[in-house]
C-alpha positions in Angstrom: -42.8 -89.8 53.5 -42.4 -87.6 56.2 -41.4 -84.3 54.1 -44.8 -85.5 52.2 -46.9 -85.4 55.5 -45.5 -82.6 57.0 -46.1 -80.6 54.0 -49.6 -82.0 53.7 -50.1 -80.8 57.2 -48.7 -77.8 56.9 -51.3 -76.8 53.9 -53.8 -78.3 55.8 -53.4 -75.9 58.8 -53.6 -72.8 56.8 -56.9 -73.7 55.1 -58.1 -74.3 58.8 -57.4 -70.3 59.8 -60.6 -69.9 58.0 -62.6 -72.6 59.0 -65.7 -71.1 60.3 -67.9 -71.7 57.1 -66.8 -75.4 57.9 -67.9 -75.7 61.1 -70.9 -78.3 61.8 -73.8 -76.5 62.6 -75.5 -79.1 64.6 -76.2 -80.1 68.5 -74.5 -83.3 68.9 -75.0 -85.8 72.1 -72.5 -88.6 72.3 -73.3 -91.5 74.8 -70.8 -93.2 76.3 -70.7 -96.6 77.5 -71.9 -97.1 81.0 -69.3 -99.4 81.7 -66.0 -96.8 81.5 -66.1 -92.9 81.4 -65.0 -91.1 78.7 -62.5 -89.3 78.6 -60.7 -92.6 78.9 -59.4 -92.1 82.4 -59.5 -96.0 82.9 -58.9 -97.0 79.3 -61.3 -98.7 76.8 -61.2 -98.9 73.0 -64.7 -97.3 72.6 -63.9 -94.6 75.0 -60.2 -94.1 73.8 -61.9 -93.6 70.3 -64.3 -90.9 71.5 -61.6 -89.3 73.5 -58.9 -88.5 70.9 -62.2 -87.1 68.8 -62.8 -84.8 71.8 -59.2 -83.9 72.1 -58.8 -82.9 68.3 -61.9 -80.9 68.6 -60.2 -78.6 71.3 -58.3 -77.7 68.4 -60.5 -77.5 65.6 -63.7 -76.5 67.5 -65.8 -77.6 64.2 -68.2 -79.9 66.7 -70.8 -78.5 69.0 -70.8 -81.5 71.6 -72.2 -82.6 74.6 -70.7 -86.3 75.9 -72.8 -88.4 78.5 -70.5 -90.2 80.2 -70.7 -92.7 83.6 -69.3 -90.8 86.6 -65.7 -91.3 88.2 -63.3 -90.0 90.7 -60.7 -89.5 88.0 -62.8 -87.4 85.7 -62.8 -84.4 88.1 -59.4 -83.4 87.1 -59.6 -84.6 83.5 -62.4 -82.5 82.6 -60.6 -79.6 82.8 -58.6 -79.8 79.6 -62.0 -79.4 77.7 -63.1 -76.4 77.1 -65.0 -76.8 73.9 -67.7 -79.6 74.9 -69.6 -80.3 77.6 -69.2 -83.6 79.9 -72.1 -84.5 81.8 -71.6 -87.5 84.6 -74.5 -89.5 85.3 -74.3 -91.1 88.8 -73.9 -94.7 89.0 -77.1 -96.6 90.1 -75.1 -98.0 93.2 -76.7 -101.4 94.2 -80.2 -99.6 93.5 -79.9 -99.4 89.9 -78.2 -102.6 90.1 -81.3 -104.2 91.2 -83.6 -102.4 88.8 -81.4 -103.8 86.0 -81.9 -107.1 87.1 -85.8 -107.0 87.8 -86.0 -105.5 84.3 -84.1 -108.1 82.9 -86.5 -111.1 84.5 -89.4 -108.8 83.8 -88.6 -108.8 79.9 -87.7 -112.4 79.7 -91.2 -113.5 81.1 -93.1 -110.7 78.9 -91.2 -112.5 75.8 -89.3 -109.6 75.6 -92.0 -107.0 74.9 -91.7 -105.1 77.9 -88.9 -102.6 77.2 -85.4 -102.6 78.9 -84.7 -99.9 81.5 -81.4 -98.8 83.2 -80.9 -96.1 86.1 -78.1 -94.7 83.4 -80.4 -94.3 80.3 -83.2 -93.1 82.4 -81.0 -90.1 83.6 -79.7 -89.6 80.1 -83.2 -89.3 78.7 -84.0 -86.6 81.0 -81.5 -84.1 79.9 -82.3 -85.6 76.3 -85.8 -84.5 76.8 -85.0 -81.0 77.3 -82.8 -80.1 75.1 -83.1 -79.9 71.6 -80.1 -82.0 69.9 -79.9 -82.4 66.2 -77.9 -85.9 66.2 -77.4 -88.4 68.9 -74.2 -90.8 68.7 -74.4 -94.0 71.0 -71.5 -95.7 71.6 -72.7 -98.4 73.7 -74.4 -101.5 73.3 -78.2 -102.0 71.7 -79.5 -102.3 74.8 -79.2 -98.1 75.8 -80.0 -97.0 72.1 -83.5 -99.3 72.6 -83.9 -97.1 75.8 -84.0 -93.7 74.1 -87.2 -91.8 74.6 -90.0 -91.7 72.3 -90.3 -87.7 73.3 -86.5 -87.1 71.6 -86.8 -86.6 68.1 -83.2 -86.2 67.1 -81.9 -88.1 64.3 -79.8 -91.1 65.6 -76.6 -92.9 64.9 -75.1 -96.0 66.6 -71.6 -96.6 66.3 -71.5 -100.2 66.2 -68.2 -101.3 68.0 -68.3 -105.3 67.3 -69.9 -107.8 65.6 -72.9 -109.2 67.7 -76.1 -107.5 66.3 -78.2 -110.9 65.0 -81.6 -111.0 63.8 -82.3 -113.1 67.0 -81.5 -110.4 69.7 -84.6 -109.4 71.3 -86.5 -105.9 70.0 -84.2 -105.8 66.9 -87.2 -104.9 64.4 -87.7 -102.2 66.6 -83.6 -100.9 67.1 -83.5 -100.6 63.3 -86.6 -98.4 63.0 -85.6 -96.1 65.7 -82.0 -95.5 64.1 -81.2 -93.1 61.5 -77.7 -94.6 60.8 -75.5 -97.5 61.8 -71.9 -97.0 61.7 -68.9 -98.7 61.9 -66.3 -100.1 59.5 -66.7 -101.7 56.5 -66.9 -105.2 57.6 -69.5 -104.8 60.7 -71.6 -102.5 57.8 -71.6 -105.7 55.3 -72.6 -107.7 58.2 -75.3 -105.6 59.1 -76.7 -105.2 55.8 -76.4 -109.1 54.9 -77.7 -110.6 58.7 -80.4 -107.7 59.5 -81.4 -106.6 55.5 -80.4 -102.7 56.6 -80.5 -101.1 53.2 -77.2 -99.1 52.6 -78.7 -96.0 52.8 -79.1 -96.6 56.3 -75.1 -97.6 56.9 -72.3 -95.7 57.0 -68.4 -97.0 56.6 -66.1 -95.3 58.4 -62.7 -95.7 58.9 -60.3 -95.2 62.6 -57.7 -92.6 63.2 -55.1 -92.8 65.7 -52.1 -90.3 66.4 -49.4 -91.6 63.3 -46.3 -89.3 64.8 -43.2 -91.3 65.2 -40.2 -91.0 67.2 -36.5 -90.7 65.5 -34.6 -93.6 65.1 -32.4 -92.2 68.0 -35.6 -92.0 70.4 -37.0 -95.1 69.2 -33.3 -96.6 70.0 -33.1 -95.2 73.4 -36.6 -96.6 74.3 -36.0 -99.8 73.1 -32.7 -100.6 75.0 -34.7 -99.2 78.1 -37.8 -101.4 78.1 -35.2 -104.4 77.1 -33.3 -103.8 80.2 -35.7 -103.2 82.2 -36.9 -107.2 81.4 -33.5 -108.6 81.0 -33.7 -109.1 77.6 -30.9 -108.6 75.2 -30.6 -107.4 71.9 -30.4 -110.4 70.5 -33.0 -111.7 71.6 -36.3 -111.5 68.9 -39.3 -110.4 71.4 -42.9 -110.9 70.0 -45.5 -108.9 71.5 -49.1 -108.8 72.2 -50.8 -106.1 73.8 -54.5 -105.8 74.6 -57.2 -106.9 77.1 -57.0 -110.6 78.5 -60.1 -112.6 77.8 -60.5 -115.4 76.3 -61.7 -114.2 72.4 -58.4 -112.0 71.8 -56.4 -115.6 71.6 -53.6 -114.9 73.8 -54.0 -118.2 75.3 -53.4 -119.7 71.5 -50.4 -117.1 70.9 -48.6 -118.7 74.1 -49.4 -121.9 72.9 -47.9 -121.0 69.6 -44.6 -119.6 71.7 -44.3 -122.7 73.6 -43.6 -124.4 70.2 -40.8 -121.5 68.9 -38.2 -122.0 71.4 -36.4 -118.7 69.7 -38.3 -116.0 70.7 -39.7 -114.2 73.8 -43.1 -112.8 74.2 -44.0 -109.8 75.9 -48.0 -109.6 76.8 -49.0 -106.0 77.7 -52.8 -105.7 79.2 -55.0 -106.7 82.1 -58.1 -108.9 82.5 -60.5 -105.9 81.7 -59.2 -102.8 79.9 -58.0 -100.8 83.5 -58.3 -104.0 85.7 -55.0 -106.4 86.7 -57.8 -109.1 88.5 -56.1 -112.5 88.4 -59.3 -114.1 86.5 -59.4 -117.8 85.6 -58.6 -117.1 82.0 -55.5 -114.8 83.2 -54.7 -117.6 85.6 -54.4 -120.1 82.9 -52.5 -117.9 80.3 -49.8 -118.0 83.2 -50.3 -122.0 83.6 -49.4 -121.7 79.7 -46.8 -119.4 79.9 -45.0 -121.4 83.0 -44.5 -124.5 79.9 -42.4 -121.6 78.1 -39.2 -121.9 80.1 -39.2 -118.4 81.6 -39.6 -116.9 77.7 -43.1 -115.2 78.4 -43.2 -111.8 80.5 -46.5 -110.3 81.8 -46.6 -106.7 81.8 -50.1 -106.3 83.3 -52.4 -102.9 82.5 -50.8 -99.8 81.8 -52.1 -96.8 82.7 -50.2 -94.6 80.1 -51.3 -95.4 76.3 -47.8 -93.7 75.7 -46.0 -97.0 77.0 -48.3 -99.2 74.4 -45.6 -97.6 71.9 -42.5 -97.9 73.8 -43.2 -101.8 74.3 -44.1 -101.2 70.2 -40.6 -99.8 69.8 -38.9 -102.7 72.1 -40.8 -105.5 69.8 -39.4 -106.9 66.6 -43.2 -108.4 66.0 -46.7 -108.0 67.1 -49.3 -110.1 67.0 -53.2 -110.0 66.9 -54.4 -113.3 67.5 -58.5 -112.7 68.0 -60.2 -115.6 67.7 -63.2 -113.0 67.6 -64.9 -111.2 64.7 -62.7 -108.1 65.4 -64.5 -105.1 63.4 -61.0 -104.0 62.7 -58.4 -103.9 65.7 -56.9 -100.5 66.6 -53.6 -102.0 67.4 -53.1 -103.0 63.6 -53.0 -99.4 63.1 -51.0 -98.8 65.8 -48.7 -101.4 65.4 -48.5 -99.9 61.3 -47.6 -96.2 62.6 -44.4 -98.1 64.5 -43.4 -100.0 61.5 -43.7 -103.4 63.6 -44.0 -106.8 61.2 -47.5 -107.9 62.7 -49.0 -111.4 62.4 -52.8 -111.6 62.6 -55.8 -113.8 62.5 -57.8 -113.5 59.5 -61.3 -113.1 61.7 -63.3 -110.2 61.4 -62.5 -107.4 59.8 -58.8 -107.1 60.4 -58.0 -106.7 56.7 -59.5 -103.2 57.1 -57.0 -101.8 59.2 -54.2 -103.6 58.0 -51.1 -102.7 55.6 -48.0 -104.7 53.8 -46.5 -105.3 57.2 -49.3 -107.7 58.2 -49.4 -111.7 57.5 -52.5 -113.4 58.0 -52.8 -116.8 59.5 -55.9 -119.1 59.4 -57.9 -119.3 62.6 -59.6 -122.7 62.1 -58.9 -126.0 64.3 -55.4 -126.1 63.8 -54.7 -122.6 64.7 -52.0 -123.1 67.1 -49.8 -124.6 64.4 -50.8 -122.0 62.1 -49.6 -119.0 64.5 -46.3 -121.4 65.3 -45.3 -121.6 62.2 -46.2 -117.8 60.9 -44.0 -116.7 64.3 -41.0 -118.7 63.2 -40.3 -117.8 59.9 -40.4 -114.3 61.1 -37.8 -114.9 64.1 -36.1 -116.8 62.0 -36.0 -114.4 58.9 -34.8 -110.8 59.6 -34.4 -109.9 56.4 -38.5 -110.6 56.1 -38.8 -108.6 58.6 -37.9 -105.5 58.0 -39.6 -106.0 54.2 -42.6 -106.3 56.1 -41.0 -103.1 58.0 -41.1 -101.0 55.0 -44.3 -101.7 53.6 -46.0 -100.5 57.5 -46.2 -96.9 56.8 -47.5 -96.5 53.3 -51.0 -95.0 53.5 -50.8 -94.4 57.1 -51.5 -90.3 56.4 -55.2 -91.6 55.5 -55.3 -92.9 59.2 -54.6 -89.6 61.0 -56.7 -88.3 63.8 -56.9 -85.1 61.3 -58.1 -87.3 58.6 -60.7 -89.5 60.8 -61.8 -85.9 62.1 -62.4 -84.1 59.0 -64.5 -87.3 57.8 -66.2 -87.6 60.9 -67.1 -83.8 60.7 -68.6 -84.3 56.9 -70.5 -87.6 58.1 -72.3 -85.4 60.9 -72.9 -82.7 58.6 -74.7 -85.0 56.1 -76.8 -86.3 58.6 
């Protein structure tokens, strides 16, 4: 498979030498979330996804991109790496911006949500958008930012929906549907928008995510595995289960720890912080550690990892991964990352997980008996190394379709079609 993939990438790179005719001749504005900056210097799933697009565009130069992002001191150095897009930092509103947002929320509620929401972030972005003639504006934000787009802006609007939260009872949902030219997400979210909101498929675009699919040699992986295990006092005989994600209730980490408590012959590594780049000791994080205290030292918390490459290292050190979300995940990038490193994975059956899964994934019913269901699935894989090897061999089948290059090609075609 590696030779096949390298051959195809080589052919593709040869074709890219004459790529001028494939350049998307449109000015595109990307609106990032107000919470975390782009590039993803402080983590974040949405921010990391956009950053991957910026990185490959630096090489292929097919998209004319302008990114609007919240300001951050760490961006000053990071943006120096980007020569083929503009990155415009929007100053944080501070106390005044916070008060404006609160006042507008109160006024909107008393007006029966007839008064449009306003934030200092979008007020400042609108000033830029009104001055420039963008062809496309791609929102990677909540619906509130989309609804604030100035009526003076005539560009086509793409709303990239990251999670399953758009419902008919959201204030202003009718106006949002009218303002957006295309909703973009994975197939699960697209079907939900169609079924719940009645949006026609002509305004919906189902895309596939992409990540770095490169895999280190067996020798390198073995060395990293040994190093991580040594760091955490784990032996080669320990069967290690891995959780990697945000430590918030909807991600299901508590249920996973409770399940591990029922499987005595394994150890669990929990990678992640309370909110992307934060290692805050929230009430939920405290509840995780309380639950872990009942596992006789078999649960290890690493906290948030600054270097995304370290996530792959922990995957190399693990025998089993678990994605235990109890919310309707759009797809879970973690599932793709575990596919890349050939890691047998257990996942809940919530949301659109199946769209990022391959044969290495065992799905578990997320119901009233969820903790026991998880424990049973984990126990079976812990006790059966041959089954783990079987699942591992299935992980990378079709993975080249989820490469960064393949995703970038699809994105260019999508933008070009609008």
